[in-house]
N, C-alpha and C positions, 0 to 999 in steps of 0.2 A: 217353535225352537223349543228342546229338549230345559229340563230345569233346570241340565249344571251346567244351561248356558247362556245362563239368566240375564241380564246388565245385573253387572256390578263395580258400584266405586267404590274404591277408597281416598279421603280426605277432601276437600271442597270438591264442590261442583264446576266444573267445568259452562263458561256463555257458549259454545259455539264450537267450530274445526278453529283452533289458532298453533299458530309457528312458532318456536319462539328459540331462541342462539343465544347465548353467550358467548364475548364477549375473548374472552380465554382461556377455555377451554381449557385442560390437562394430555398434556402431547405420551401416550401409555410408549410403556415398559418392553424393547425385546428384550426376550433370555430366549432365542438361542434360531437360525433355521436350522431347519430339517433338508432343501434341496433348494439346487442353487442352478441346474440345467436342464431341470423338467421339458419344457418347453407352452405354449402356453394349458398353464390349469384351470380345468375352467369351474372343478369344485373340494370340496375341502368337510372334514366331519374329524370327531370323535369320535373311538368309541364307547359304549352305555359305561361299564368302570374307569373312561380317564386314563388310560394307560397306553391306547392305542388311535394316532393321526391317518385318516387314511387321505390319496388322495389320486383324484382323474384327469387321467389326463387322455388324449383318443391314442396313440399308440398302449397306456401300461397302467394302469392302476396297484399302485404303491402302498403299501402298509408298516410303517413304524412305529421303533419304540415314543414314547416321546420326551420320558426320562434320559436312554439313553443316546438315541440319534438309530438308534440303532436297525436297520432291512430285515424287519418279519419278512415280506413277501409278497411277490409282484403275479399280477394276475396281466394275460396277454386279449387281448382279444380271436373270436377268429381270421382264419385267414381272407385275406381281402374288406380286413373291415375298422371304422372306429370305434372304443369307449364314446357313450355319451354323456353315462352319469356310473355313480359308483354310490352306495348307501350300505351301513352295516344293518344286521335285524338290530330289534329289541333290545337279546340280550348280548349282542355282540360274535353269535357263534356265528355267524353266515354274512355276506352278502350277494348282494344283487346291483345288477352292472345292467347294461341298454347300451344297445349296437348301432352302429352303421345297417348288423343285418340285417336287424327287420325282428329283433329275440332282445327278452330279457332271459339271465344268468343268474342260478342263484350257487356262489361257492362252498366252502365250510371257507372259513377264515382262518385257520391258521395247518391247515396242507392245500389250500387253492383247490383242491376235487370241486365238479362241478358237479355241484345234487340236481342242478335240472334246467330244463335251458328247450325256449319257450320263445318259437316261432308266429310272426301275423300281425308282429308291428309294422308301424311305419319308419321309414330310414328314422328322421332324426326324435327320436322319443329320449322318454327319460323316467327313471324305474325307481318308488323308493319301497319300504315295508308295513301293514300298516302295525298299529302300539303292539299289537298283540302275537305278533310275528303271524299267526295265521297269513294273512293276503298278501299281497302285491298287488299299487297303480300306478297306471301308465299311462304317459299325460305324451301327446304325440305332435307333427307338421301335419297331419289329416286330421286334424281335430277332435281328434278322439280323445275318450281317456274311460278306461276301465278296468275293472280289479275282477284279480286272481289269483283260486287259490295256490300258497304257493311252495306246496306240498304235489301236489298234481300238476299242476298248469292249467288246472277249468277256469273258463272266462264268466266271471260268474256276472256279471254286470259290465254294461255302456254305456255310454254318458255321452249325446253328441250335440248338444247347446253353444259349440266356439261358432267361430265363424274362421280359423283358417290355425295359425300353426300356435297350440299348445307348451308353453315352455314350462310349467309346473304347475305338480297338481299330491296333498296333503292329507291325511286327515287330522281332524281334530283327536284329543288326547284320548279318548274315550272310545273311537274307534267310531265312532257316531254318524257323524261326518264328511266329509270331503272338499278342500274348498280348492279351486282349478285355478288359470291365470295364467292370459297367451296375448298371444301381438296383433290380437280382436282388440283389446283396452275392453276384457269382459274380466274383471275375478265373481263365479258361479263361488255357491254352495248348495251341497247334497245331499239330503236323507241316503245314507253311504249301504242302507240295507235293502231301501224301494228305489232308490236312483230318483227320489223327486227332486226338483230346481227346491231350495229354501229362500234361496236369494240370491240379484246380483247386487254390482253396481258400474258401472263404464267408467272407463279413465283414461289414459296412455296405454300405450305399449307398457303390457308386465311383466318383467321374470321369474319374478319369487311374492309368492302368501304364504304366510306359517301362521296356526293358530297359539294363542297364549299357551300355558301351560290349564290355566283353566279354562279352556273353550271360549272363552268370552272376549276375547277379541282377535281379530283376525291384522301381521303386520305387513306389507305387498309394499313390492320398486318394483318402480318403473324410471320410463325417460322421463319423466318430467322433473326428474333433478331430486323429489323426496320420496321419504317412506313415508308410506298413512298410513294411520292406525285409526281397524274399523270395529263401531262394535258390534254385536253379531246377532246380540241377547234378544230382539225386537222381533217381530213380519219384516224387518228387511235392513242387511246394514245400516250403518246412522256410520258416519266421516267423522266422528270423534279428534285424531289432530293431525297437520304434515308434519316431517321434519323434515327439515329443509338440509340432505344429507351430501347432494351434487352441488360442486361447485365448477365457474372455472369456462371454459370451452368440451370440459366434455365432464356433465352434467348428469351423467349419466347412472341412477342407482342398481343397481345386479342382484341383491342379496339383502332381506333383510330377517331380523328373527330377535325372539326376543328373550330375555333370559330366562335359565328356567328352578325351578325350585326346586329349594340344594337343604338342608340339613342347617340348623348352628353351628357352626366351627370355634374352634378359640378366637376374640380379636376382634371377630365378627357376629354377628346378628343376624336371625332368619328370616332370610324370605322364601318369599308363597311364591317367584315367581312369576318373570311378566313383568317388576319392576324396570327393566334397562331395554331399550333395545337396540341393537346394533347393527349396525352398513356397512355393505361391500361398496367402492365405487367407482368407475371407472376417469376420478382428475386424481385414482394412482391412492389413496388413501380410506379405512376404517372406520368408523365412526360411532361413540355411543353414548346414547340417548337415554335419561329420565323422560320417561312412559308419559305420569300423568302432565308433566309440566311442560316438557320439550325441552329446554335443558340439555346443550349437548353440554359434556360431559369430558372427551377425552377424545382425543386423536387417534388412530396409530398411522405416522409417516414412518416409511422406507424403502416402499417398491416401486422400480422404474417404471411399471406400466395401471391398465389401468387390472383392482382388487374382486377378481370378480364371487369373490365366496370369503365371507367372514360367518363365525362361530363363537359359541361360551362351550365351553369344558365342561360335564357335566354336575361340578359344585362347585360352575361363574367364578372358577380362583384366575380363569388364562382363557384367551382368544388365540385363533388360529385361523389367518389369511393367507390364501389359496391367488396369486397375480399369472398376469400372463407374461410375466417378465420372469419367468419358468423357475418361481420361488414359493416354498410356504416358511414363514413368520407362527411362530409364537412369542403371545406376548403376556405383560401382566395385566391382567383385565381390571 
């Protein structure tokens, strides 16, 4: 793997994979609720400048001003189709959606105008931009991952190593690699240019996989009840730590993300990114962990159903959660 993904550990060395929790983590403070009646909210995201929040449900994608709560834009799918996913471009000027019509669509994020629509995807595909915004990666229930030109819609690469529904595909921060994961339990890392498989691991059904800001780690969320942190700097991904993020009779962990790389701000520190992991679970909570120690730092409670998605704001000061209870909530991180 490239030098930018070489193994890098801060602090003490850990003797193999470990899981650790604390008895009395803090409870996250709710700042506001942006939506209350959306239905099953599948995903949520901050705009790159942190001023807007996007939420995706089957029938609509909505964008709000996070400070005022004002609804800025609603996007509707094509007739007789529903949305599977939605994501901002790296500069926040575009949104990419994937729908049950077997298409991904690139929209102007301000006016909601369609800039590109490309067919040829499976029915339950998802789509994400590359870090430079020039490509789109899609993953679907036909076991296929594909990389497309975001302007022309030309398919540049196709990856077909999975054995079933691929739940997620994400670029590394520098765009050099793509991590994929799905219902076959495999988490795979590919060279984004050549399409060559760099390495893989097998675990229970996996819903999400995402690189750390420095590209040296990947965190996965699965039906096991754990989010797992992997070192991806060597010839093969190595399990570093398990975080117990799902509890009770609904232990599924639906998403897991690292904290962002942020600059210093008054009263705070300088974070290189990845010091925290934020999870969303089917037990109705989001949880924040210390990546190195595995300590449970905060629990975010307030949803009445499964939390499908939880993400940090770009400056790391807030988180936003989405739930099947139809709400989108903003919390102090």
